[in-house]
Structure formats: C-alpha cells, structure tokens
C-alpha positions in Angstrom: 163.1 111.2 65.4 160.9 111.2 68.5 157.9 110.4 66.3 157.4 106.9 67.7 157.1 108.4 71.2 154.8 111.2 70.2 152.8 109.5 67.5 152.3 105.9 68.7 148.8 105.0 68.0 146.8 105.3 71.1 143.6 103.3 71.3 141.5 104.5 74.2 140.1 101.1 74.8 138.1 101.9 77.9 135.8 104.2 75.8 136.1 103.0 72.3 134.8 100.0 70.4 137.4 97.2 70.2 139.1 96.6 66.9 137.4 93.2 66.7 134.0 94.7 66.6 134.7 98.1 65.0 133.2 98.6 61.5 134.2 102.2 61.0 137.6 103.6 61.8 138.3 107.3 62.4 141.8 108.8 62.8 142.2 111.7 65.3 145.3 113.9 65.4 145.7 116.6 68.0 148.5 118.7 69.6 148.5 117.5 73.2 152.1 118.7 73.6 154.1 121.5 72.1 153.1 125.2 71.6 149.5 124.2 70.7 148.9 122.2 73.8 146.4 124.5 75.4 144.2 124.0 72.4 145.1 120.4 71.8 144.7 118.9 75.3 140.9 119.6 75.5 140.6 118.2 72.0 142.5 115.0 72.9 140.5 114.7 76.1 137.2 115.0 74.2 137.9 111.9 72.0 136.4 109.5 74.6 133.2 111.4 74.4 132.8 110.9 70.6 130.0 108.4 69.5 131.2 104.8 69.6 128.1 103.6 67.8 126.4 105.4 64.9 123.4 103.6 63.5 124.3 100.0 63.0 128.0 100.8 62.9 130.5 100.7 65.8 133.3 103.2 65.6 137.0 102.9 66.5 139.1 106.0 67.1 142.8 106.0 66.6 144.2 109.0 68.5 147.6 110.5 67.9 149.6 113.5 69.3 151.5 115.4 66.7 153.3 117.6 69.3 152.2 120.7 67.4 154.6 119.7 64.6 153.1 119.9 61.0 155.6 117.3 59.8 154.3 114.9 62.5 150.8 115.6 61.4 151.6 114.6 57.9 153.3 111.4 59.1 150.3 110.5 61.2 147.8 111.2 58.4 149.8 109.1 56.0 149.8 106.3 58.5 146.0 106.7 59.0 145.5 106.4 55.3 147.9 103.6 54.3 148.0 101.4 57.4 144.9 102.1 59.5 142.6 102.5 56.4 140.5 105.1 58.2 137.1 106.3 56.8 137.5 109.8 58.2 140.0 112.0 60.0 139.3 114.5 62.8 142.0 117.1 63.4 144.6 118.4 63.5 144.7 121.2 66.2 146.8 123.8 64.4 146.1 125.7 61.2 149.7 125.1 59.8 149.2 121.4 60.5 145.9 121.3 58.7 147.2 123.1 55.7 150.1 120.6 55.6 147.9 117.6 55.4 145.3 119.0 53.0 146.8 117.5 49.8 147.1 114.1 51.3 143.5 113.7 52.6 142.2 115.0 49.2 144.4 112.6 47.2 143.2 109.7 49.4 139.6 111.0 49.3 139.2 110.8 53.0 136.8 113.3 54.7 138.6 115.6 57.1 136.8 117.4 60.0 139.1 120.2 60.9 138.8 121.9 64.3 141.2 124.8 63.2 140.9 128.5 63.0 142.0 129.5 59.6 139.4 130.0 56.9 142.1 128.9 54.3 141.4 125.3 55.0 138.0 125.5 53.4 138.3 128.6 51.1 138.6 129.2 48.3 136.7 126.0 47.6 138.4 123.7 45.2 139.0 120.0 44.5 141.2 119.7 47.6 139.1 121.7 50.1 135.9 119.9 49.1 137.1 117.1 51.4 137.4 119.3 54.4 134.7 120.4 56.9 135.5 123.0 59.5 134.2 122.8 63.0 135.2 126.3 64.1 133.7 129.7 63.2 135.2 131.2 60.1 137.5 134.2 60.7 135.1 136.5 58.9 132.1 135.9 61.2 134.3 136.6 64.2 136.0 139.6 62.6 132.7 141.2 61.7 131.7 141.3 65.3 135.0 142.9 66.3 134.8 145.5 63.6 131.2 146.4 64.5 132.4 147.0 68.1 135.3 149.1 66.8 133.0 151.3 64.7 130.6 151.7 67.6 133.4 152.8 70.0 135.1 155.1 67.5 138.2 153.2 66.6 139.9 154.8 63.6 143.4 153.2 63.7 144.3 149.6 64.5 147.5 147.8 65.3 147.8 144.2 64.2 150.1 141.5 65.6 149.6 137.9 64.6 151.4 134.6 64.3 153.5 134.2 61.2 151.5 131.2 59.9 148.2 130.6 58.1 146.2 131.6 61.2 147.8 135.1 61.5 148.1 135.7 57.8 144.5 134.8 57.1 143.3 137.0 60.0 145.3 139.9 58.7 143.8 139.5 55.2 140.2 139.3 56.6 140.7 142.2 59.0 142.4 144.4 56.4 139.4 144.1 54.1 136.8 144.7 56.8 138.7 147.5 58.4 139.1 149.3 55.0 135.3 149.0 54.4 134.6 150.8 57.7 137.2 153.5 57.5 139.7 151.9 59.9 143.4 152.2 59.0 145.8 149.5 60.1 148.9 151.5 61.1 151.1 148.6 62.4 151.4 145.0 61.1 153.7 142.6 63.0 154.3 138.9 63.2 155.7 136.4 65.7 156.2 132.7 66.0 154.1 130.5 68.4 157.1 129.3 70.4 158.5 132.8 70.9 159.3 133.9 74.5 159.6 137.6 73.7 157.8 139.9 71.3 159.3 143.2 72.6 160.5 144.3 69.2 157.2 143.8 67.6 155.3 145.3 70.5 157.5 148.4 70.4 156.6 149.0 66.7 152.9 148.6 67.4 153.1 150.9 70.5 155.0 153.5 68.5 152.3 153.7 65.9 149.9 154.8 68.6 146.8 153.0 67.3 143.4 153.4 68.9 143.2 149.6 69.4 145.2 146.5 68.8 144.2 143.1 67.5 146.2 140.0 68.5 145.6 137.1 66.1 147.1 134.0 67.7 145.6 130.7 69.0 145.9 129.4 72.6 148.7 130.4 74.9 150.7 132.5 72.3 147.8 135.0 72.3 148.8 136.2 75.8 152.4 137.4 75.2 151.8 140.3 72.8 149.0 141.7 75.0 150.9 141.5 78.2 154.0 143.0 76.5 152.0 145.9 75.3 150.5 146.4 78.8 154.0 146.5 80.2 155.0 149.2 77.7 152.1 151.3 78.9 149.6 150.8 76.0 146.2 152.1 77.1 144.0 151.5 74.0 141.5 148.7 73.5 142.8 145.2 73.1 141.0 142.8 70.8 141.6 139.1 70.5 140.3 136.4 68.1 138.4 133.3 69.1 141.9 131.7 69.3 142.1 133.2 72.8 138.8 131.8 74.0 140.1 129.7 76.9 140.3 130.2 80.7 144.1 129.7 80.6 144.2 133.1 78.7 142.8 134.7 81.9 145.2 132.7 84.2 148.2 133.5 82.1 147.3 137.2 81.5 145.9 138.1 84.9 145.1 141.8 85.3 147.0 142.6 82.1 144.2 141.2 80.0 141.4 143.0 81.8 139.0 144.7 79.4 140.0 142.5 76.4 137.2 142.2 73.8 136.8 139.1 71.7 134.1 137.2 69.8 133.8 133.5 70.3 131.3 130.7 70.9 128.8 130.7 73.8 130.7 128.3 76.1 132.7 131.1 77.7 129.6 132.7 78.9 127.2 129.8 79.0 125.5 130.8 82.3 124.6 134.2 80.8 123.0 132.6 77.7 119.2 132.3 77.5 117.7 128.9 77.5 116.3 129.7 74.0 119.8 129.5 72.5 119.8 126.3 70.6 123.4 125.3 71.5 123.1 126.0 75.2 121.9 122.5 76.2 124.4 120.7 73.8 127.2 122.8 75.3 126.1 122.1 78.9 125.8 118.4 78.3 129.3 118.4 76.7 130.8 120.3 79.7 129.1 118.0 82.2 130.4 114.9 80.4 133.9 116.3 80.2 133.9 117.3 83.8 132.7 113.9 84.9 135.5 112.2 82.9 138.4 114.6 83.6 137.4 116.6 86.7 137.7 119.9 85.0 135.9 122.2 82.5 137.0 122.0 78.9 138.3 124.9 76.9 136.0 125.9 74.0 138.4 124.2 71.6 137.4 120.8 72.9 133.9 121.5 71.7 135.2 121.7 68.1 136.2 118.1 68.5 132.9 117.2 70.1 130.9 118.9 67.3 132.9 116.8 64.8 131.4 113.7 66.4 127.9 115.2 66.1 128.4 115.9 62.4 129.5 112.3 61.9 126.5 111.1 63.8 124.3 112.8 61.3 126.2 111.9 58.2 127.4 108.3 58.7 123.9 106.6 58.5 123.4 108.2 55.1 126.8 107.1 53.9 126.1 103.6 55.1 123.2 103.3 52.7 125.7 103.7 49.8 128.8 101.8 50.8 130.5 99.8 53.5 133.2 101.3 55.8 136.6 100.8 54.4 135.4 101.4 50.8 135.8 104.4 48.6 132.1 104.4 48.1 131.5 104.9 51.8 134.0 107.8 52.0 132.5 109.5 48.9 129.0 109.1 50.4 130.2 110.4 53.8 131.7 113.5 52.2 128.4 114.1 50.3 126.4 113.6 53.5 128.5 116.0 55.5 128.0 118.6 52.7 124.3 118.2 53.1 124.3 119.0 56.8 121.3 121.1 57.7 120.5 122.7 61.1 122.7 120.4 63.2 123.0 121.9 66.6 126.4 121.7 68.1 128.1 123.0 71.2 129.7 125.8 69.2 126.7 126.8 67.1 124.4 125.5 64.4 125.8 123.9 61.3 124.5 124.3 57.7 126.9 123.1 55.1 126.7 123.8 51.3 129.0 123.0 48.4 130.4 126.5 48.8 130.5 126.7 52.6 132.1 123.9 54.6 132.0 125.6 57.9 128.4 126.5 58.0 128.3 128.8 61.0 126.1 131.9 61.1 125.8 134.6 63.8 124.3 132.0 66.2 127.9 130.7 66.5 129.4 133.8 68.1 129.0 136.1 71.1 130.8 139.4 71.8 132.6 138.9 75.1 134.9 140.9 77.4 137.1 140.3 80.4 135.7 141.9 83.5 137.1 141.3 87.0 139.1 138.4 85.8 136.2 136.6 84.2 134.6 136.2 80.8 131.3 138.2 80.5 128.9 139.0 77.7 129.5 142.5 76.3 126.2 144.1 76.2 
C-alpha cells in the first residue's frame, strides 16, 4: 500500500517546537492530495501558523496527508494514538474521513477538532461525539440562509444533487426538513461520487424535473461539475451551493458557468466588504496576511477552519494544564472539558460558543449570504 509514501509523519521543523522540547503533541491529518485536495491543501499549509507555545507548554504538531482516503485517515489516527501518544487531533479534511475515525478517538479519549462540513460528526450528541469539536458552520445555519433567500425570491420547487457520502446525505436531510417547513418541494434528488468525471445522467434527471432552483451539496472541486453540467444542458434557474464551494478555485474552475451562484459561507470570501465592527474581520485578515507571507497566496476559507482549531486550543490548553500533564488521560479529559466551555472565542470563521449539546458553537455571525458577480464573490444585499 502507498500509505508510507502518503502518510509518513511530517514534522515541519522550521515552524514547530522540536521533539526534545515539546511538552504537548497534536496530530494533524488533512487531504493534501486526492479528490479533497482543494480543501485539504490550505489546511495543511495552515499548520505552520498554529501556536507552537500555549501558556507554559510548547507544542509539537505531527502532520499527515491521508490522500482523501478514509482508510488512510484511520491508519494515521491509530498511529497518532498508539505511537505518537498525541494529546489532541486536528482533522481530517473530509466528512467521510471524520466519520471513519470517530469511534477510535472516542475510545482513546482524545479530543478531536474536526474542520469538516457534516453536522453528523457532532450530532446527535452521544458518548462518542462528546470528544469532537467542529470548526465549521453546521449545515443548518448555512441552510437557513439559503432557504430564506429561496422564500424571498419565490422558489417553490428545488432540485438536489449531492455527494453520496455523509456530506451530501446530511445536507439532503437538513434541506428536506427546512424546505418542507417553507412550502418548497424537492422534485429531484440525485447523488454522485467525489472522483466522478461526469454527472450527465444525474443532471439530466434534475433538469427534466424543471425545478425553480437547484442546490449542489459537495465540498471543494466536486461542487463545480454538477453546476457546469446543468449550465451546458441549458438550465436557467437559480443555482445554490453550500459552504463547501467557498473557495476561489470554484470561480476558476466554473468560469462564466457559475455566474449568479448563491451560497452562504464565512466572511473570508468577502472580507473587504465587511464592516470593521465584525468581530472576526481582524482575525481573518491577520490569518490571510500570515498565510500569504508564508505561501505567497491567499488561503481558501477551509484553511481558516484549521487556524480556528489552533485558537480554540490556545484558549483551552491552559485550563487543561491546571488538572494534568500532557501525555496523561487527566490532561486529555480536562482539555475536552475546557473546549466544551469555550465562550465568545473570536475566530477567522466566526465566534465560538460551545455547550455540552452544541460542539460547533457558531451562530449567524459565522455566515454571510454571497453571490458570484462578474466572476468574483460579492455580498448579496
């Protein structure tokens, strides 16, 4: 198996504390290659910007690429737990990958900060999910903004096409419930796989149902194909996307075929249009500047999910250190408890308030309604 090539532990020594001095160890798994790479690359590239010292503790990060493969995610996480003895894990990139490792992190009692889309990683809350803290907006918060726009613009029928995995399935469930409450009928419901190079069959079925609007539920690059295929078929209704499409590569890959798209996502896509009073504007701007200085380019919003995980640890670790030493079960338990008590932590994606029932913690401050106009993201006013 190509696991050794893809998942060899990568210590970014130029930016991280050395193993000799590190007191806390954090495993990081992202999808820098494979179908999830457009999401995973900015997350991997953000790791050097995570805090290397928190309170009196230095922090070592062990970064791994799972190649968008859930099996590789499981292998990496098992290695983190049994060999690296990590105190926390950040990742993985994909929703299927996160669901695959859920049981392992819970059994080992290792807090997981998950930068994934699906709400299923934190809900319904149970003995497994209590170990997971999500650093992206829950589907419901984003879906509410989309449905509000649909109602406002007179949408009565909706076509749905999503990935055949936890991301797409959860989005269909959330959207079905919200749409029904607002008198919107879903008249087409199709699935595709992230690596697919054609969705013509699914698009023809959606097109044939003649919906007023279509929602594509897919993360990263795969979000483009259903929309461009429908465009080529001559579909003229409104196209909606989830926050999974919130990256500039969506614009590059889709070109004129994604003009007019409506989505809800974090403020980073339209940072210049945000008022200075927005609590996350400065945090997001500082993150973007640091990322650009290091990599020479602007990060996709997904990188901010990784960055915010570092901010949450920065708040929680000092509290955990009062009750145990890194490497101990007491420290991990205290870290989980401290993360759950997060209050008004301002991140690049929004403001976090965790509770025992809610391990995402975003409110409406973590979303903006956005459209594509003249090839650029712009606030939809």
